[in-house]
N, C-alpha and C positions, 0 to 999 in steps of 0.2 A: 297658465297651467290648465284651467278649466276649458279654455278654447282648444287646447291640444287634445284633451280627453273627448270633448264633444266632436271635434273633427275626426278623431280616430273612430268613434262610434258611428258617425255618419258614413265614413269611408268603408267600415266593415259592413254596414247595412247595405250600401250600394254594391259592394262586392258580392254579398249574399244574394241580393236581388238579381244581379247580373248572372251569377251561376245558376240560379233558379230558371231564368229565362233561357239560358243556353241549354240546360237539360230538357226543359219543356219543348223547345223547338227541335231539339235532336230527336226526342221521343216521337213527336208529331211527324217529323220527316221519315223516321223508320216506319211508322204506321202507314203513312201515305205510300211509301215505296212498296211495302208489303201488300197493301191493298191494290196497288197498280199491277204488281206481278200476278196477284190472284185474279184480277179482272182479265188480264191477258191470257192466263191459263184457261179461264172459263170461256172466253170468247173463242179460243182455239178449239176447245171441245165442241162448242156450238157450230163452228164451221164444219166439223166432221159430220154432224147430223145434217146440216144443210146440203153438204156434198152427196151424202148417201145415207138416208135415214134407215135403210134396210139393215144396217149393221146392228141396230137396236133390237132386231128380232132374235138375234143370237144372244142367249142368256149370259154367257161369260163376257161377251163384248159389252152388253148392257151394264153388267156389274162393274166392269172396269171404268166405263164412262161415268157411272153414278159416283163411284169412289173418288175419281179424279175431280169431278165437279164439286162434290161435297168437301173435299180437302181444300179446294180453292175457296169455297164459301167460308170455311172456318177462319180464314185470314181477316175477315171483316169483323171489326170490333162492335159494331152496332147490331144489337139483337134483332131488331125489326128488319134490317137489311138481310141478315142471315135467314130469317124465317121466310121472307118473300122469295129470295133466291132459291131456297130449298123447295118451296112449294112449286115454283116454276120448273125446277129440275124434275120433281116428281111428276109433273104434268107431261114433260117431254118423255120420260121413260115409260109412262103409262098412257101414252097418247091414244092408243087404240081403245083402251078401256074407257077413257074419258069421252071419246067420240061415240062409242057404242052406248054408253050410259046416257049421254045427253040426247042422242037421237037427232031427229030433224035434219038429217043429211050432213052432219058434221063429218069431216074427214080428218085423218091424222095430221095432214099438212096444216090445216087450220089451227089445230091445237099447238103444233110446233111453232107456227108463226106468232100466235098469241103469246106463248111462253117466251119466245125469243124477244119480242117487243118489250115484254115486262122486265126481262133480265137486263136488256140494254138501258131501259129507263131507270131501273134501280142502280145500275152501275154508274151511269152518268150523274145521277143525283148524289150518290155517295162520294164519287171522286171530286165533284164540285162542292162538296160539303153543304148541299142543299137538302131540303126536306124531301122525303120519299113521295113520289106522286101516288095518288090513289089508283088502285087497280081498276081497269075498265070493267064494265058490267059483264062482258063475255068471259073475262078471266075469272071473275067471282062465280059465275055460273059453272064454268068448267071445274073450278076448285070444289064446289059443292057436289058436282057430278062424281069427281074422284073420291070424295069422302063417302058419298052414297055407295059407290062401287065397292070401296074397301069395307064399308059397313056390311053390305050384302054378302061379300065374300067371307067375312068373319062369321056372320050368322050361318052361312052354308057350312063352313068348316066345323063350327060348333055343333050343328045338328048332325053332321056326318060322324063326328067324334062320339057324340052321345049314342047314335044308332050302333056304332061299332062296339061301344062299351056294353050296350044292352045285349047285342048279339053274342059277345064274348061271355057275358054272365049266363045267358041261356045255354050256351054250349057247355060251360063248366058245370052248370046244374045237371044237364043231361049226362055228362061224363060221371059225375059223382053218383047220380041215381043208377046208372048202368053198373058202375063198380060195386055199389051196395047190393044190387040184385044178384050180381055174380057171386058175391061172397055168401049171400044167404042161400042161394039155390044150391042144393047138393050136387056134387059131380056124379056123372054116370057110373063111374067105377066105385063110388062110395055108397050108391043107393042100396037100400036093404033088399034082400031077395035075390041078389046076384051071386 
Protein backbone atom coordinates (compact mmCIF):
# COMPACT_ATOMS: atom_id res chain seq x y z
CA UNK A 1 0.00 0.00 0.00
CA UNK A 2 2.83 2.38 0.90
CA UNK A 3 4.44 1.62 -2.45
CA UNK A 4 1.26 2.65 -4.27
CA UNK A 5 1.04 5.94 -2.35
CA UNK A 6 4.74 6.66 -2.95
CA UNK A 7 4.38 5.76 -6.62
CA UNK A 8 1.32 8.01 -6.94
CA UNK A 9 3.17 10.91 -5.29
CA UNK A 10 6.20 10.44 -7.57
CA UNK A 11 3.88 10.23 -10.62
CA UNK A 12 2.06 13.41 -9.58
CA UNK A 13 5.38 15.18 -9.01
CA UNK A 14 6.65 14.10 -12.44
CA UNK A 15 3.40 15.23 -14.08
CA UNK A 16 3.66 18.60 -12.32
CA UNK A 17 7.29 19.00 -13.39
CA UNK A 18 6.36 18.04 -16.95
CA UNK A 19 3.54 20.62 -17.00
CA UNK A 20 5.88 23.28 -15.65
CA UNK A 21 8.45 22.56 -18.36
CA UNK A 22 5.80 22.65 -21.09
CA UNK A 23 4.41 25.99 -19.86
CA UNK A 24 7.92 27.45 -19.52
CA UNK A 25 8.95 26.34 -23.00
CA UNK A 26 5.69 27.62 -24.48
CA UNK A 27 6.18 31.01 -22.84
CA UNK A 28 9.78 31.21 -24.06
CA UNK A 29 8.66 30.24 -27.53
CA UNK A 30 6.05 33.02 -27.55
CA UNK A 31 8.59 35.55 -26.28
CA UNK A 32 11.10 34.48 -28.92
CA UNK A 33 8.49 34.68 -31.68
CA UNK A 34 7.37 38.10 -30.47
CA UNK A 35 10.95 39.37 -30.37
CA UNK A 36 11.66 37.96 -33.83
CA UNK A 37 8.61 39.79 -35.24
CA UNK A 38 9.70 42.97 -33.50
CA UNK A 39 13.23 42.62 -34.89
CA UNK A 40 11.82 42.17 -38.39
CA UNK A 41 9.64 45.27 -37.99
CA UNK A 42 12.57 47.29 -36.70
CA UNK A 43 14.83 46.17 -39.54
CA UNK A 44 12.11 47.05 -42.06
CA UNK A 45 11.94 50.57 -40.65
CA UNK A 46 15.73 50.87 -40.83
CA UNK A 47 15.65 49.80 -44.49
CA UNK A 48 13.36 52.77 -45.15
CA UNK A 49 15.97 55.11 -43.68
CA UNK A 50 18.77 53.48 -45.66
CA UNK A 51 16.77 53.78 -48.88
CA UNK A 52 15.87 57.45 -48.39
CA UNK A 53 16.90 59.21 -45.18
CA UNK A 54 15.32 62.46 -46.40
CA UNK A 55 11.89 61.28 -45.29
CA UNK A 56 13.04 61.88 -41.69
CA UNK A 57 13.17 65.61 -42.45
CA UNK A 58 9.37 65.59 -42.64
CA UNK A 59 8.11 65.83 -39.04
CA UNK A 60 4.96 63.66 -39.46
CA UNK A 61 6.99 60.96 -41.23
CA UNK A 62 9.62 61.14 -38.50
CA UNK A 63 6.96 60.73 -35.82
CA UNK A 64 5.46 57.70 -37.57
CA UNK A 65 8.93 56.17 -37.96
CA UNK A 66 9.73 56.74 -34.27
CA UNK A 67 6.40 55.36 -33.06
CA UNK A 68 6.68 52.22 -35.18
CA UNK A 69 10.26 51.61 -34.05
CA UNK A 70 9.47 52.19 -30.37
CA UNK A 71 6.42 49.94 -30.61
CA UNK A 72 8.70 47.18 -31.90
CA UNK A 73 11.23 47.88 -29.14
CA UNK A 74 8.56 47.33 -26.47
CA UNK A 75 8.29 43.67 -27.52
CA UNK A 76 11.74 42.98 -26.05
CA UNK A 77 11.58 41.85 -22.45
CA UNK A 78 15.12 42.81 -21.50
CA UNK A 79 15.29 46.39 -20.18
CA UNK A 80 18.90 46.95 -21.29
CA UNK A 81 18.05 45.89 -24.84
CA UNK A 82 15.11 48.31 -24.89
CA UNK A 83 17.29 51.14 -23.60
CA UNK A 84 20.04 50.56 -26.17
CA UNK A 85 17.61 50.21 -29.06
CA UNK A 86 15.73 53.34 -27.98
CA UNK A 87 18.98 55.31 -27.71
CA UNK A 88 20.01 54.26 -31.22
CA UNK A 89 16.58 55.14 -32.61
CA UNK A 90 16.84 58.56 -30.96
CA UNK A 91 20.21 59.02 -32.64
CA UNK A 92 18.69 58.18 -36.02
CA UNK A 93 15.79 60.60 -35.66
CA UNK A 94 18.11 63.33 -34.37
CA UNK A 95 21.09 62.55 -36.61
CA UNK A 96 21.56 66.12 -37.79
CA UNK A 97 21.59 67.44 -34.22
CA UNK A 98 24.08 64.75 -33.16
CA UNK A 99 26.33 65.49 -36.13
CA UNK A 100 26.18 69.26 -35.57
CA UNK A 101 26.73 68.97 -31.83
CA UNK A 102 29.67 66.61 -32.25
CA UNK A 103 31.29 68.72 -34.95
CA UNK A 104 34.59 67.63 -36.49
CA UNK A 105 33.01 66.89 -39.87
CA UNK A 106 30.48 64.30 -38.80
CA UNK A 107 27.65 63.78 -41.24
CA UNK A 108 24.12 62.45 -40.82
CA UNK A 109 25.06 59.26 -42.69
CA UNK A 110 27.82 58.49 -40.21
CA UNK A 111 25.36 58.78 -37.35
CA UNK A 112 22.85 56.58 -39.21
CA UNK A 113 25.45 53.90 -39.93
CA UNK A 114 26.71 53.91 -36.34
CA UNK A 115 23.15 53.58 -34.97
CA UNK A 116 22.27 50.88 -37.54
CA UNK A 117 25.34 48.85 -36.56
CA UNK A 118 24.46 49.12 -32.87
CA UNK A 119 20.85 48.09 -33.47
CA UNK A 120 21.94 45.07 -35.52
CA UNK A 121 24.46 44.02 -32.86
CA UNK A 122 21.82 44.35 -30.12
CA UNK A 123 19.24 42.38 -32.10
CA UNK A 124 21.68 39.60 -32.93
CA UNK A 125 22.78 39.31 -29.31
CA UNK A 126 19.19 39.26 -28.03
CA UNK A 127 17.94 36.71 -30.55
CA UNK A 128 20.96 34.50 -29.83
CA UNK A 129 20.32 34.95 -26.09
CA UNK A 130 23.85 36.30 -25.70
CA UNK A 131 25.13 39.22 -23.66
CA UNK A 132 24.75 42.66 -25.22
CA UNK A 133 27.95 43.90 -26.82
CA UNK A 134 29.44 47.07 -25.40
CA UNK A 135 28.74 50.10 -27.55
CA UNK A 136 31.74 51.41 -29.45
CA UNK A 137 33.37 54.68 -28.44
CA UNK A 138 31.88 56.68 -31.33
CA UNK A 139 28.38 55.55 -30.33
CA UNK A 140 28.99 56.71 -26.75
CA UNK A 141 30.34 60.06 -27.99
CA UNK A 142 27.29 60.50 -30.22
CA UNK A 143 25.00 59.62 -27.34
CA UNK A 144 26.68 62.22 -25.14
CA UNK A 145 26.39 64.74 -27.99
CA UNK A 146 22.67 64.05 -28.22
CA UNK A 147 22.26 64.47 -24.47
CA UNK A 148 24.25 67.72 -24.61
CA UNK A 149 22.10 68.95 -27.50
CA UNK A 150 18.88 68.13 -25.65
CA UNK A 151 20.27 69.72 -22.48
CA UNK A 152 21.18 72.91 -24.36
CA UNK A 153 17.78 72.94 -26.01
CA UNK A 154 16.02 72.61 -22.65
CA UNK A 155 18.13 75.46 -21.23
CA UNK A 156 17.32 77.68 -24.22
CA UNK A 157 13.61 76.91 -23.97
CA UNK A 158 13.62 77.57 -20.23
CA UNK A 159 15.42 80.89 -20.72
CA UNK A 160 12.99 81.90 -23.48
CA UNK A 161 10.04 80.95 -21.29
CA UNK A 162 11.39 82.98 -18.38
CA UNK A 163 11.99 85.99 -20.66
CA UNK A 164 8.43 85.70 -22.02
CA UNK A 165 7.05 85.50 -18.46
CA UNK A 166 9.06 88.58 -17.47
CA UNK A 167 7.86 90.48 -20.53
CA UNK A 168 4.28 89.45 -19.82
CA UNK A 169 4.56 90.66 -16.21
CA UNK A 170 6.03 94.00 -17.32
CA UNK A 171 3.23 94.43 -19.86
CA UNK A 172 0.58 93.68 -17.22
CA UNK A 173 2.23 96.13 -14.81
CA UNK A 174 2.15 98.84 -17.51
CA UNK A 175 -1.50 98.08 -18.27
CA UNK A 176 -2.49 98.24 -14.59
CA UNK A 177 -0.54 101.48 -14.15
CA UNK A 178 -2.14 103.01 -17.24
CA UNK A 179 -5.61 101.92 -16.09
CA UNK A 180 -5.05 103.45 -12.64
CA UNK A 181 -3.84 106.72 -14.17
CA UNK A 182 -6.93 106.84 -16.37
CA UNK A 183 -9.24 106.37 -13.42
CA UNK A 184 -7.50 109.00 -11.31
CA UNK A 185 -7.17 111.62 -14.06
CA UNK A 186 -10.42 113.62 -14.37
CA UNK A 187 -12.10 113.56 -17.72
CA UNK A 188 -12.23 116.72 -19.79
CA UNK A 189 -15.95 117.13 -19.56
CA UNK A 190 -15.84 116.70 -15.79
CA UNK A 191 -13.08 119.27 -15.21
CA UNK A 192 -14.05 122.28 -13.09
CA UNK A 193 -14.51 125.59 -14.85
CA UNK A 194 -16.17 124.27 -17.94
